[in-house]
All heavy atoms as TSV, in Angstrom:
chain	resi	resn	atom	element	x	y	z
A	1	MET	N	N	-21.263	15.616	-0.716
A	1	MET	CA	C	-20.508	16.302	-1.826
A	1	MET	C	C	-19.155	16.751	-1.288
A	1	MET	O	O	-19.045	17.366	-0.231
A	1	MET	CB	C	-21.302	17.487	-2.328
A	1	MET	CG	C	-20.699	18.073	-3.566
A	1	MET	SD	S	-21.900	19.214	-4.310
A	1	MET	CE	C	-20.818	20.438	-4.905
A	2	THR	N	N	-18.165	16.456	-2.043
A	2	THR	CA	C	-16.748	16.837	-1.649
A	2	THR	C	C	-16.381	18.171	-2.232
A	2	THR	O	O	-16.653	18.419	-3.405
A	2	THR	CB	C	-15.783	15.759	-2.134
A	2	THR	OG1	O	-16.231	14.472	-1.663
A	2	THR	CG2	C	-14.406	16.049	-1.628
A	3	THR	N	N	-15.778	18.999	-1.458
A	3	THR	CA	C	-15.265	20.307	-1.944
A	3	THR	C	C	-13.949	20.076	-2.697
A	3	THR	O	O	-13.084	19.325	-2.205
A	3	THR	CB	C	-15.031	21.254	-0.747
A	3	THR	OG1	O	-16.211	21.388	-0.017
A	3	THR	CG2	C	-14.538	22.630	-1.217
A	4	PRO	N	N	-13.802	20.667	-3.853
A	4	PRO	CA	C	-12.529	20.474	-4.598
A	4	PRO	C	C	-11.353	20.966	-3.739
A	4	PRO	O	O	-11.417	21.974	-3.064
A	4	PRO	CB	C	-12.690	21.399	-5.824
A	4	PRO	CG	C	-14.179	21.562	-6.003
A	4	PRO	CD	C	-14.715	21.474	-4.596
A	5	VAL	N	N	-10.252	20.215	-3.839
A	5	VAL	CA	C	-9.064	20.555	-3.083
A	5	VAL	C	C	-8.070	21.142	-4.058
A	5	VAL	O	O	-7.765	20.552	-5.079
A	5	VAL	CB	C	-8.485	19.271	-2.448
A	5	VAL	CG1	C	-7.155	19.618	-1.716
A	5	VAL	CG2	C	-9.481	18.667	-1.455
A	6	ARG	N	N	-7.568	22.311	-3.734
A	6	ARG	CA	C	-6.601	22.974	-4.641
A	6	ARG	C	C	-5.252	22.788	-3.965
A	6	ARG	O	O	-4.957	23.315	-2.886
A	6	ARG	CB	C	-6.904	24.460	-4.758
A	6	ARG	CG	C	-8.224	24.698	-5.501
A	6	ARG	CD	C	-8.562	26.213	-5.447
A	6	ARG	NE	N	-7.526	27.024	-6.019
A	6	ARG	CZ	C	-7.478	27.493	-7.230
A	6	ARG	NH1	N	-8.474	27.229	-8.081
A	6	ARG	NH2	N	-6.515	28.264	-7.656
A	7	ILE	N	N	-4.384	22.029	-4.649
A	7	ILE	CA	C	-3.065	21.819	-4.127
A	7	ILE	C	C	-2.017	22.161	-5.174
A	7	ILE	O	O	-2.211	21.877	-6.389
A	7	ILE	CB	C	-2.788	20.367	-3.575
A	7	ILE	CG1	C	-2.915	19.336	-4.712
A	7	ILE	CG2	C	-3.749	20.056	-2.480
A	7	ILE	CD1	C	-2.481	17.967	-4.292
A	8	GLY	N	N	-0.931	22.744	-4.761
A	8	GLY	CA	C	0.143	23.107	-5.679
A	8	GLY	C	C	1.218	22.025	-5.646
A	8	GLY	O	O	1.635	21.576	-4.578
A	9	ILE	N	N	1.644	21.623	-6.819
A	9	ILE	CA	C	2.750	20.658	-6.956
A	9	ILE	C	C	3.685	21.122	-8.048
A	9	ILE	O	O	3.369	22.109	-8.726
A	9	ILE	CB	C	2.238	19.243	-7.267
A	9	ILE	CG1	C	1.529	19.209	-8.652
A	9	ILE	CG2	C	1.330	18.706	-6.210
A	9	ILE	CD1	C	1.241	17.854	-9.212
A	10	THR	N	N	4.795	20.472	-8.187
A	10	THR	CA	C	5.735	20.765	-9.260
A	10	THR	C	C	5.896	19.455	-10.068
A	10	THR	O	O	6.147	18.412	-9.454
A	10	THR	CB	C	7.082	21.258	-8.715
A	10	THR	OG1	O	6.864	22.409	-7.929
A	10	THR	CG2	C	8.041	21.629	-9.840
A	11	VAL	N	N	5.798	19.573	-11.386
A	11	VAL	CA	C	6.011	18.400	-12.222
A	11	VAL	C	C	7.078	18.791	-13.230
A	11	VAL	O	O	6.913	19.681	-14.039
A	11	VAL	CB	C	4.716	17.984	-12.980
A	11	VAL	CG1	C	4.963	16.804	-13.886
A	11	VAL	CG2	C	3.594	17.700	-11.999
A	12	ASN	N	N	8.198	18.072	-13.160
A	12	ASN	CA	C	9.357	18.313	-14.069
A	12	ASN	C	C	9.754	19.827	-14.029
A	12	ASN	O	O	10.006	20.419	-15.054
A	12	ASN	CB	C	9.139	17.835	-15.452
A	12	ASN	CG	C	9.089	16.336	-15.566
A	12	ASN	OD1	O	9.497	15.620	-14.636
A	12	ASN	ND2	N	8.581	15.821	-16.679
A	13	GLY	N	N	9.749	20.398	-12.833
A	13	GLY	CA	C	10.165	21.757	-12.666
A	13	GLY	C	C	9.134	22.822	-12.945
A	13	GLY	O	O	9.391	24.022	-12.829
A	14	GLU	N	N	7.941	22.434	-13.377
A	14	GLU	CA	C	6.862	23.368	-13.693
A	14	GLU	C	C	5.735	23.299	-12.612
A	14	GLU	O	O	5.318	22.227	-12.246
A	14	GLU	CB	C	6.248	23.037	-15.045
A	14	GLU	CG	C	7.173	23.157	-16.208
A	14	GLU	CD	C	6.568	22.754	-17.529
A	14	GLU	OE1	O	5.353	22.546	-17.609
A	14	GLU	OE2	O	7.285	22.672	-18.521
A	15	ASP	N	N	5.331	24.469	-12.105
A	15	ASP	CA	C	4.223	24.484	-11.137
A	15	ASP	C	C	2.952	24.046	-11.770
A	15	ASP	O	O	2.654	24.313	-12.950
A	15	ASP	CB	C	4.042	25.938	-10.650
A	15	ASP	CG	C	5.221	26.417	-9.793
A	15	ASP	OD1	O	5.959	25.557	-9.232
A	15	ASP	OD2	O	5.424	27.633	-9.689
A	16	GLU	N	N	2.163	23.302	-11.004
A	16	GLU	CA	C	0.888	22.819	-11.460
A	16	GLU	C	C	-0.059	22.882	-10.285
A	16	GLU	O	O	0.292	22.567	-9.158
A	16	GLU	CB	C	0.994	21.355	-12.001
A	16	GLU	CG	C	-0.296	20.893	-12.549
A	16	GLU	CD	C	-0.123	19.713	-13.558
A	16	GLU	OE1	O	0.932	19.648	-14.207
A	16	GLU	OE2	O	-1.045	18.923	-13.649
A	17	LEU	N	N	-1.318	23.229	-10.538
A	17	LEU	CA	C	-2.311	23.334	-9.501
A	17	LEU	C	C	-3.370	22.242	-9.800
A	17	LEU	O	O	-3.938	22.181	-10.909
A	17	LEU	CB	C	-3.016	24.706	-9.516
A	17	LEU	CG	C	-4.031	24.992	-8.439
A	17	LEU	CD1	C	-3.414	24.930	-7.054
A	17	LEU	CD2	C	-4.718	26.279	-8.702
A	18	LEU	N	N	-3.568	21.348	-8.815
A	18	LEU	CA	C	-4.620	20.337	-8.954
A	18	LEU	C	C	-5.821	20.808	-8.219
A	18	LEU	O	O	-5.744	21.329	-7.087
A	18	LEU	CB	C	-4.090	19.003	-8.366
A	18	LEU	CG	C	-2.832	18.443	-9.011
A	18	LEU	CD1	C	-2.439	17.130	-8.281
A	18	LEU	CD2	C	-3.031	18.143	-10.475
A	19	THR	N	N	-6.989	20.610	-8.806
A	19	THR	CA	C	-8.211	21.077	-8.140
A	19	THR	C	C	-9.114	19.904	-7.709
A	19	THR	O	O	-10.231	20.133	-7.303
A	19	THR	CB	C	-9.047	21.950	-9.112
A	19	THR	OG1	O	-9.258	21.261	-10.321
A	19	THR	CG2	C	-8.319	23.272	-9.398
A	20	GLU	N	N	-8.641	18.702	-7.848
A	20	GLU	CA	C	-9.344	17.511	-7.375
A	20	GLU	C	C	-8.313	16.496	-6.979
A	20	GLU	O	O	-7.150	16.531	-7.375
A	20	GLU	CB	C	-10.237	16.983	-8.433
A	20	GLU	CG	C	-9.548	16.563	-9.693
A	20	GLU	CD	C	-10.516	16.145	-10.799
A	20	GLU	OE1	O	-11.554	16.803	-10.962
A	20	GLU	OE2	O	-10.189	15.187	-11.519
A	21	GLU	N	N	-8.749	15.527	-6.135
A	21	GLU	CA	C	-7.856	14.459	-5.752
A	21	GLU	C	C	-7.354	13.716	-6.999
A	21	GLU	O	O	-8.204	13.269	-7.776
A	21	GLU	CB	C	-8.575	13.467	-4.762
A	21	GLU	CG	C	-7.648	12.524	-4.155
A	21	GLU	CD	C	-8.335	11.722	-3.085
A	21	GLU	OE1	O	-8.402	12.188	-1.945
A	21	GLU	OE2	O	-8.802	10.609	-3.385
A	22	THR	N	N	-6.088	13.640	-7.167
A	22	THR	CA	C	-5.483	13.066	-8.340
A	22	THR	C	C	-4.385	12.126	-7.925
A	22	THR	O	O	-3.580	12.407	-7.002
A	22	THR	CB	C	-4.897	14.173	-9.237
A	22	THR	OG1	O	-5.910	15.107	-9.528
A	22	THR	CG2	C	-4.317	13.619	-10.527
A	23	THR	N	N	-4.283	10.985	-8.586
A	23	THR	CA	C	-3.166	10.053	-8.361
A	23	THR	C	C	-2.094	10.296	-9.403
A	23	THR	O	O	-2.312	11.009	-10.377
A	23	THR	CB	C	-3.667	8.622	-8.514
A	23	THR	OG1	O	-4.036	8.360	-9.842
A	23	THR	CG2	C	-4.861	8.291	-7.589
A	24	VAL	N	N	-0.929	9.751	-9.145
A	24	VAL	CA	C	0.159	9.904	-10.110
A	24	VAL	C	C	-0.242	9.287	-11.453
A	24	VAL	O	O	-0.008	9.860	-12.506
A	24	VAL	CB	C	1.455	9.166	-9.551
A	24	VAL	CG1	C	2.537	9.039	-10.616
A	24	VAL	CG2	C	1.999	9.918	-8.367
A	25	ARG	N	N	-0.898	8.104	-11.407
A	25	ARG	CA	C	-1.337	7.460	-12.669
A	25	ARG	C	C	-2.301	8.372	-13.438
A	25	ARG	O	O	-2.202	8.510	-14.639
A	25	ARG	CB	C	-1.974	6.137	-12.317
A	25	ARG	CG	C	-2.231	5.262	-13.523
A	25	ARG	CD	C	-2.818	3.877	-13.124
A	25	ARG	NE	N	-2.113	3.190	-12.051
A	25	ARG	CZ	C	-1.025	2.470	-12.178
A	25	ARG	NH1	N	-0.455	2.294	-13.381
A	25	ARG	NH2	N	-0.488	1.872	-11.135
A	26	GLN	N	N	-3.219	9.018	-12.743
A	26	GLN	CA	C	-4.178	9.935	-13.407
A	26	GLN	C	C	-3.412	11.142	-13.979
A	26	GLN	O	O	-3.765	11.616	-15.079
A	26	GLN	CB	C	-5.238	10.427	-12.409
A	26	GLN	CG	C	-6.192	9.332	-12.013
A	26	GLN	CD	C	-7.092	9.749	-10.858
A	26	GLN	OE1	O	-6.682	10.522	-9.959
A	26	GLN	NE2	N	-8.303	9.244	-10.841
A	27	LEU	N	N	-2.441	11.651	-13.281
A	27	LEU	CA	C	-1.634	12.775	-13.753
A	27	LEU	C	C	-0.943	12.443	-15.071
A	27	LEU	O	O	-0.945	13.150	-16.022
A	27	LEU	CB	C	-0.639	13.222	-12.709
A	27	LEU	CG	C	0.284	14.372	-13.084
A	27	LEU	CD1	C	-0.503	15.683	-13.201
A	27	LEU	CD2	C	1.377	14.543	-12.047
A	28	LEU	N	N	-0.369	11.216	-15.119
A	28	LEU	CA	C	0.300	10.753	-16.303
A	28	LEU	C	C	-0.676	10.676	-17.460
A	28	LEU	O	O	-0.366	11.103	-18.584
A	28	LEU	CB	C	0.966	9.405	-16.056
A	28	LEU	CG	C	2.159	9.343	-15.083
A	28	LEU	CD1	C	2.556	7.921	-14.817
A	28	LEU	CD2	C	3.293	10.186	-15.571
A	29	ASN	N	N	-1.840	10.082	-17.220
A	29	ASN	CA	C	-2.851	9.944	-18.258
A	29	ASN	C	C	-3.274	11.313	-18.795
A	29	ASN	O	O	-3.434	11.505	-19.992
A	29	ASN	CB	C	-4.049	9.168	-17.741
A	29	ASN	CG	C	-3.769	7.690	-17.531
A	29	ASN	OD1	O	-2.875	7.153	-18.188
A	29	ASN	ND2	N	-4.494	7.041	-16.633
A	30	ARG	N	N	-3.525	12.263	-17.886
A	30	ARG	CA	C	-3.904	13.621	-18.317
A	30	ARG	C	C	-2.904	14.290	-19.188
A	30	ARG	O	O	-3.185	15.083	-20.075
A	30	ARG	CB	C	-4.183	14.518	-17.118
A	30	ARG	CG	C	-5.445	14.204	-16.356
A	30	ARG	CD	C	-5.638	15.158	-15.234
A	30	ARG	NE	N	-6.736	14.708	-14.417
A	30	ARG	CZ	C	-7.052	15.187	-13.234
A	30	ARG	NH1	N	-6.304	16.166	-12.731
A	30	ARG	NH2	N	-8.051	14.724	-12.573
A	31	ARG	N	N	-1.623	14.016	-18.890
A	31	ARG	CA	C	-0.525	14.606	-19.655
A	31	ARG	C	C	-0.169	13.780	-20.895
A	31	ARG	O	O	0.760	14.139	-21.662
A	31	ARG	CB	C	0.718	14.776	-18.801
A	31	ARG	CG	C	0.552	15.846	-17.729
A	31	ARG	CD	C	1.761	15.971	-16.845
A	31	ARG	NE	N	1.860	17.289	-16.269
A	31	ARG	CZ	C	2.843	18.141	-16.461
A	31	ARG	NH1	N	3.876	17.806	-17.223
A	31	ARG	NH2	N	2.831	19.315	-15.928
A	32	GLY	N	N	-0.849	12.660	-21.119
A	32	GLY	CA	C	-0.542	11.788	-22.257
A	32	GLY	C	C	0.778	11.118	-22.219
A	32	GLY	O	O	1.415	10.798	-23.211
A	33	ILE	N	N	1.210	10.798	-21.012
A	33	ILE	CA	C	2.543	10.125	-20.797
A	33	ILE	C	C	2.241	8.602	-20.592
A	33	ILE	O	O	1.552	8.235	-19.650
A	33	ILE	CB	C	3.247	10.701	-19.582
A	33	ILE	CG1	C	3.533	12.164	-19.784
A	33	ILE	CG2	C	4.578	9.910	-19.314
A	33	ILE	CD1	C	4.077	12.873	-18.546
A	34	ALA	N	N	2.832	7.807	-21.458
A	34	ALA	CA	C	2.711	6.369	-21.346
A	34	ALA	C	C	3.438	5.890	-20.118
A	34	ALA	O	O	4.512	6.395	-19.785
A	34	ALA	CB	C	3.221	5.671	-22.582
A	35	GLU	N	N	2.859	4.876	-19.438
A	35	GLU	CA	C	3.512	4.365	-18.200
A	35	GLU	C	C	4.745	3.515	-18.469
A	35	GLU	O	O	5.578	3.348	-17.597
A	35	GLU	CB	C	2.503	3.608	-17.408
A	35	GLU	CG	C	1.346	4.421	-16.894
A	35	GLU	CD	C	0.361	3.586	-16.079
A	35	GLU	OE1	O	0.688	2.519	-15.598
A	35	GLU	OE2	O	-0.801	4.041	-15.956
A	36	ARG	N	N	4.816	2.970	-19.645
A	36	ARG	CA	C	5.945	2.063	-19.941
A	36	ARG	C	C	7.230	2.859	-20.192
A	36	ARG	O	O	7.252	3.885	-20.907
A	36	ARG	CB	C	5.588	1.250	-21.162
A	36	ARG	CG	C	6.582	0.183	-21.425
A	36	ARG	CD	C	6.165	-0.676	-22.594
A	36	ARG	NE	N	7.190	-1.671	-22.786
A	36	ARG	CZ	C	6.982	-2.870	-23.254
A	36	ARG	NH1	N	5.746	-3.190	-23.582
A	36	ARG	NH2	N	7.967	-3.719	-23.386
A	37	GLY	N	N	8.339	2.421	-19.641
A	37	GLY	CA	C	9.600	3.010	-19.880
A	37	GLY	C	C	9.901	4.300	-19.080
A	37	GLY	O	O	10.796	5.069	-19.416
A	38	ILE	N	N	9.132	4.563	-18.001
A	38	ILE	CA	C	9.363	5.724	-17.198
A	38	ILE	C	C	9.495	5.361	-15.741
A	38	ILE	O	O	9.168	4.246	-15.303
A	38	ILE	CB	C	8.191	6.786	-17.321
A	38	ILE	CG1	C	6.882	6.252	-16.739
A	38	ILE	CG2	C	8.016	7.218	-18.745
A	38	ILE	CD1	C	5.866	7.280	-16.511
A	39	ALA	N	N	10.067	6.295	-14.992
A	39	ALA	CA	C	10.101	6.172	-13.531
A	39	ALA	C	C	9.660	7.487	-12.962
A	39	ALA	O	O	9.749	8.496	-13.616
A	39	ALA	CB	C	11.602	5.882	-13.077
A	40	ILE	N	N	9.126	7.417	-11.789
A	40	ILE	CA	C	8.641	8.622	-11.121
A	40	ILE	C	C	9.488	8.837	-9.823
A	40	ILE	O	O	9.796	7.890	-9.101
A	40	ILE	CB	C	7.158	8.448	-10.682
A	40	ILE	CG1	C	6.272	8.165	-11.881
A	40	ILE	CG2	C	6.679	9.632	-9.877
A	40	ILE	CD1	C	6.180	9.321	-12.844
A	41	ALA	N	N	9.896	10.079	-9.592
A	41	ALA	CA	C	10.569	10.444	-8.363
A	41	ALA	C	C	9.707	11.550	-7.706
A	41	ALA	O	O	9.215	12.421	-8.387
A	41	ALA	CB	C	11.945	10.964	-8.672
A	42	VAL	N	N	9.606	11.461	-6.395
A	42	VAL	CA	C	8.942	12.475	-5.626
A	42	VAL	C	C	9.920	12.994	-4.580
A	42	VAL	O	O	10.465	12.214	-3.792
A	42	VAL	CB	C	7.658	11.909	-4.933
A	42	VAL	CG1	C	7.033	12.962	-4.033
A	42	VAL	CG2	C	6.661	11.443	-5.965
A	43	GLY	N	N	10.234	14.248	-4.668
A	43	GLY	CA	C	11.183	14.852	-3.753
A	43	GLY	C	C	12.580	14.214	-3.946
A	43	GLY	O	O	13.346	14.100	-2.952
A	44	GLY	N	N	12.915	13.759	-5.128
A	44	GLY	CA	C	14.198	13.203	-5.427
A	44	GLY	C	C	14.370	11.747	-5.141
A	44	GLY	O	O	15.383	11.149	-5.398
A	45	ALA	N	N	13.284	11.122	-4.564
A	45	ALA	CA	C	13.357	9.700	-4.222
A	45	ALA	C	C	12.409	8.899	-5.183
A	45	ALA	O	O	11.343	9.396	-5.513
A	45	ALA	CB	C	12.930	9.482	-2.771
A	46	VAL	N	N	12.849	7.707	-5.522
A	46	VAL	CA	C	12.039	6.887	-6.408
A	46	VAL	C	C	10.683	6.628	-5.777
A	46	VAL	O	O	10.594	6.331	-4.556
A	46	VAL	CB	C	12.761	5.537	-6.682
A	46	VAL	CG1	C	11.839	4.578	-7.463
A	46	VAL	CG2	C	14.043	5.753	-7.410
A	47	PHE	N	N	9.634	6.817	-6.546
A	47	PHE	CA	C	8.257	6.547	-6.105
A	47	PHE	C	C	7.784	5.316	-6.874
A	47	PHE	O	O	7.522	5.321	-8.063
A	47	PHE	CB	C	7.396	7.772	-6.468
A	47	PHE	CG	C	6.068	7.794	-5.775
A	47	PHE	CD1	C	5.953	8.091	-4.448
A	47	PHE	CD2	C	4.902	7.504	-6.506
A	47	PHE	CE1	C	4.693	8.120	-3.811
A	47	PHE	CE2	C	3.664	7.516	-5.891
A	47	PHE	CZ	C	3.545	7.856	-4.553
A	48	PRO	N	N	7.718	4.196	-6.136
A	48	PRO	CA	C	7.453	2.920	-6.827
A	48	PRO	C	C	6.096	2.850	-7.533
A	48	PRO	O	O	5.121	3.476	-7.051
A	48	PRO	CB	C	7.553	1.845	-5.707
A	48	PRO	CG	C	7.423	2.650	-4.455
A	48	PRO	CD	C	7.832	4.039	-4.725
A	49	LYS	N	N	6.045	2.098	-8.602
A	49	LYS	CA	C	4.833	1.955	-9.364
A	49	LYS	C	C	3.686	1.447	-8.534
A	49	LYS	O	O	2.522	1.727	-8.755
A	49	LYS	CB	C	5.067	1.060	-10.602
A	49	LYS	CG	C	3.998	1.167	-11.646
A	49	LYS	CD	C	4.473	0.473	-12.922
A	49	LYS	CE	C	3.493	0.851	-14.027
A	49	LYS	NZ	N	3.982	0.353	-15.300
A	50	SER	N	N	3.984	0.675	-7.510
A	50	SER	CA	C	3.002	0.141	-6.642
A	50	SER	C	C	2.256	1.223	-5.852
A	50	SER	O	O	1.173	0.962	-5.288
A	50	SER	CB	C	3.580	-0.870	-5.628
A	50	SER	OG	O	4.521	-0.215	-4.786
A	51	ARG	N	N	2.770	2.444	-5.867
A	51	ARG	CA	C	2.134	3.552	-5.126
A	51	ARG	C	C	1.488	4.595	-6.074
A	51	ARG	O	O	0.992	5.598	-5.605
A	51	ARG	CB	C	3.151	4.235	-4.253
A	51	ARG	CG	C	3.689	3.298	-3.159
A	51	ARG	CD	C	4.614	4.072	-2.194
A	51	ARG	NE	N	3.923	5.182	-1.564
A	51	ARG	CZ	C	4.538	6.181	-0.933
A	51	ARG	NH1	N	5.848	6.187	-0.824
A	51	ARG	NH2	N	3.888	7.145	-0.409
A	52	TRP	N	N	1.493	4.349	-7.389
A	52	TRP	CA	C	1.017	5.316	-8.349
A	52	TRP	C	C	-0.475	5.583	-8.229
A	52	TRP	O	O	-0.977	6.530	-8.779
A	52	TRP	CB	C	1.333	4.903	-9.739
A	52	TRP	CG	C	2.801	5.051	-10.111
A	52	TRP	CD1	C	3.813	5.327	-9.291
A	52	TRP	CD2	C	3.335	4.908	-11.399
A	52	TRP	NE1	N	4.986	5.377	-9.949
A	52	TRP	CE2	C	4.710	5.102	-11.261
A	52	TRP	CE3	C	2.822	4.632	-12.661
A	52	TRP	CZ2	C	5.592	5.054	-12.358
A	52	TRP	CZ3	C	3.662	4.572	-13.712
A	52	TRP	CH2	C	5.040	4.811	-13.570
A	53	ASP	N	N	-1.239	4.726	-7.503
A	53	ASP	CA	C	-2.643	4.969	-7.347
A	53	ASP	C	C	-2.983	5.708	-6.039
A	53	ASP	O	O	-4.167	5.918	-5.721
A	53	ASP	CB	C	-3.435	3.633	-7.379
A	53	ASP	CG	C	-3.413	3.057	-8.808
A	53	ASP	OD1	O	-3.612	3.822	-9.769
A	53	ASP	OD2	O	-3.152	1.838	-8.944
A	54	GLU	N	N	-1.982	6.159	-5.322
A	54	GLU	CA	C	-2.189	6.944	-4.093
A	54	GLU	C	C	-2.396	8.440	-4.505
A	54	GLU	O	O	-1.803	8.900	-5.488
A	54	GLU	CB	C	-0.929	6.899	-3.209
A	54	GLU	CG	C	-0.728	5.521	-2.626
A	54	GLU	CD	C	0.504	5.455	-1.754
A	54	GLU	OE1	O	1.012	6.513	-1.331
A	54	GLU	OE2	O	0.988	4.322	-1.463
A	55	PRO	N	N	-3.208	9.156	-3.756
A	55	PRO	CA	C	-3.423	10.566	-4.061
A	55	PRO	C	C	-2.131	11.413	-3.916
A	55	PRO	O	O	-1.334	11.213	-3.017
A	55	PRO	CB	C	-4.452	11.066	-3.033
A	55	PRO	CG	C	-5.080	9.803	-2.533
A	55	PRO	CD	C	-4.048	8.749	-2.662
A	56	ILE	N	N	-1.945	12.325	-4.803
A	56	ILE	CA	C	-0.845	13.294	-4.764
A	56	ILE	C	C	-1.067	14.206	-3.630
A	56	ILE	O	O	-2.219	14.651	-3.393
A	56	ILE	CB	C	-0.720	14.047	-6.090
A	56	ILE	CG1	C	-0.313	13.075	-7.220
A	56	ILE	CG2	C	0.278	15.154	-5.996
A	56	ILE	CD1	C	-0.422	13.669	-8.620
A	57	GLN	N	N	-0.039	14.577	-2.903
A	57	GLN	CA	C	-0.119	15.442	-1.733
A	57	GLN	C	C	0.439	16.848	-2.062
A	57	GLN	O	O	1.308	17.003	-2.923
A	57	GLN	CB	C	0.662	14.855	-0.569
A	57	GLN	CG	C	0.179	13.505	-0.153
A	57	GLN	CD	C	-1.270	13.472	0.334
A	57	GLN	OE1	O	-1.617	14.281	1.178
A	57	GLN	NE2	N	-2.039	12.593	-0.226
A	58	LYS	N	N	-0.062	17.839	-1.379
A	58	LYS	CA	C	0.328	19.211	-1.530
A	58	LYS	C	C	1.838	19.367	-1.409
A	58	LYS	O	O	2.459	18.812	-0.522
A	58	LYS	CB	C	-0.343	20.089	-0.478
A	58	LYS	CG	C	-0.088	21.545	-0.586
A	58	LYS	CD	C	-0.833	22.360	0.441
A	58	LYS	CE	C	-0.534	23.788	0.260
A	58	LYS	NZ	N	-1.371	24.616	1.197
A	59	GLY	N	N	2.412	20.130	-2.345
A	59	GLY	CA	C	3.835	20.442	-2.284
A	59	GLY	C	C	4.755	19.413	-2.894
A	59	GLY	O	O	5.972	19.599	-2.889
A	60	TRP	N	N	4.201	18.297	-3.396
A	60	TRP	CA	C	5.097	17.288	-4.005
A	60	TRP	C	C	5.880	17.869	-5.177
A	60	TRP	O	O	5.347	18.662	-5.934
A	60	TRP	CB	C	4.262	16.113	-4.506
A	60	TRP	CG	C	3.922	15.115	-3.441
A	60	TRP	CD1	C	3.995	15.288	-2.091
A	60	TRP	CD2	C	3.416	13.797	-3.663
A	60	TRP	NE1	N	3.591	14.153	-1.454
A	60	TRP	CE2	C	3.196	13.234	-2.394
A	60	TRP	CE3	C	3.088	13.052	-4.756
A	60	TRP	CZ2	C	2.731	11.939	-2.232
A	60	TRP	CZ3	C	2.629	11.779	-4.638
A	60	TRP	CH2	C	2.452	11.206	-3.389
A	61	ASP	N	N	7.085	17.449	-5.257
A	61	ASP	CA	C	7.982	17.800	-6.390
A	61	ASP	C	C	8.152	16.507	-7.172
A	61	ASP	O	O	8.935	15.630	-6.756
A	61	ASP	CB	C	9.301	18.370	-5.870
A	61	ASP	CG	C	10.267	18.767	-7.011
A	61	ASP	OD1	O	9.814	18.783	-8.176
A	61	ASP	OD2	O	11.388	19.047	-6.657
A	62	ILE	N	N	7.443	16.402	-8.284
A	62	ILE	CA	C	7.406	15.159	-9.069
A	62	ILE	C	C	8.292	15.303	-10.276
A	62	ILE	O	O	8.190	16.268	-11.014
A	62	ILE	CB	C	5.922	14.837	-9.453
A	62	ILE	CG1	C	5.059	14.671	-8.236
A	62	ILE	CG2	C	5.921	13.584	-10.355
A	62	ILE	CD1	C	3.591	14.589	-8.538
A	63	ASP	N	N	9.089	14.256	-10.516
A	63	ASP	CA	C	9.870	14.211	-11.753
A	63	ASP	C	C	9.485	12.911	-12.493
A	63	ASP	O	O	9.413	11.869	-11.901
A	63	ASP	CB	C	11.388	14.126	-11.450
A	63	ASP	CG	C	11.907	15.461	-10.934
A	63	ASP	OD1	O	11.682	16.460	-11.631
A	63	ASP	OD2	O	12.551	15.475	-9.864
A	64	VAL	N	N	9.234	13.093	-13.794
A	64	VAL	CA	C	8.901	11.954	-14.643
A	64	VAL	C	C	10.180	11.705	-15.461
A	64	VAL	O	O	10.616	12.568	-16.231
A	64	VAL	CB	C	7.696	12.232	-15.580
A	64	VAL	CG1	C	7.426	11.057	-16.473
A	64	VAL	CG2	C	6.459	12.646	-14.775
A	65	LEU	N	N	10.765	10.543	-15.301
A	65	LEU	CA	C	12.046	10.244	-15.892
A	65	LEU	C	C	11.828	9.176	-16.953
A	65	LEU	O	O	11.117	8.156	-16.723
A	65	LEU	CB	C	13.025	9.707	-14.842
A	65	LEU	CG	C	13.123	10.583	-13.556
A	65	LEU	CD1	C	13.842	9.858	-12.476
A	65	LEU	CD2	C	13.871	11.881	-13.904
A	66	THR	N	N	12.438	9.360	-18.112
A	66	THR	CA	C	12.298	8.361	-19.179
A	66	THR	C	C	13.684	7.679	-19.408
A	66	THR	O	O	14.714	8.298	-19.218
A	66	THR	CB	C	11.869	9.033	-20.508
A	66	THR	OG1	O	12.795	10.069	-20.863
A	66	THR	CG2	C	10.489	9.585	-20.433
A	67	ALA	N	N	13.596	6.430	-19.719
A	67	ALA	CA	C	14.813	5.673	-19.995
A	67	ALA	C	C	15.386	6.083	-21.336
A	67	ALA	O	O	14.678	6.262	-22.316
A	67	ALA	CB	C	14.479	4.163	-20.053
A	68	VAL	N	N	16.698	6.302	-21.350
A	68	VAL	CA	C	17.404	6.710	-22.569
A	68	VAL	C	C	18.564	5.705	-22.805
A	68	VAL	O	O	19.328	5.460	-21.901
A	68	VAL	CB	C	17.930	8.132	-22.496
A	68	VAL	CG1	C	18.716	8.479	-23.691
A	68	VAL	CG2	C	16.850	9.113	-22.229
A	69	GLN	N	N	18.598	5.149	-23.972
A	69	GLN	CA	C	19.637	4.169	-24.292
A	69	GLN	C	C	20.931	4.966	-24.591
A	69	GLN	O	O	20.939	5.867	-25.391
A	69	GLN	CB	C	19.257	3.335	-25.459
A	69	GLN	CG	C	20.188	2.196	-25.749
A	69	GLN	CD	C	19.679	1.237	-26.783
A	69	GLN	OE1	O	18.537	1.453	-27.307
A	69	GLN	NE2	N	20.468	0.269	-27.131
A	70	GLY	N	N	22.042	4.482	-23.992
A	70	GLY	CA	C	23.302	5.127	-24.211
A	70	GLY	C	C	24.026	4.557	-25.405
A	70	GLY	O	O	23.559	3.637	-26.054
A	71	ASP	N	N	25.223	5.095	-25.645
A	71	ASP	CA	C	26.078	4.594	-26.791
A	71	ASP	C	C	26.733	3.267	-26.410
A	71	ASP	O	O	27.093	3.034	-25.326
A	71	ASP	CB	C	27.170	5.640	-27.098
A	71	ASP	CG	C	26.544	6.880	-27.690
A	71	ASP	OD1	O	25.455	6.764	-28.305
A	71	ASP	OD2	O	27.119	7.974	-27.489
């Protein structure tokens, strides 16, 4: 049996506490954010979609960015 891990992260500037191993993809699903048309940055650097199934680490500063069409 695995002990729940409590890690603090920031998502779009808001503190969040995770109590179980969570991937970026799972976090998006929990928040009801569709994967299409978004980008993820961790610590200000692009976090490629190929890594969205990796567990989130303590202290990550995650930004969910949506594409916006300009004039």
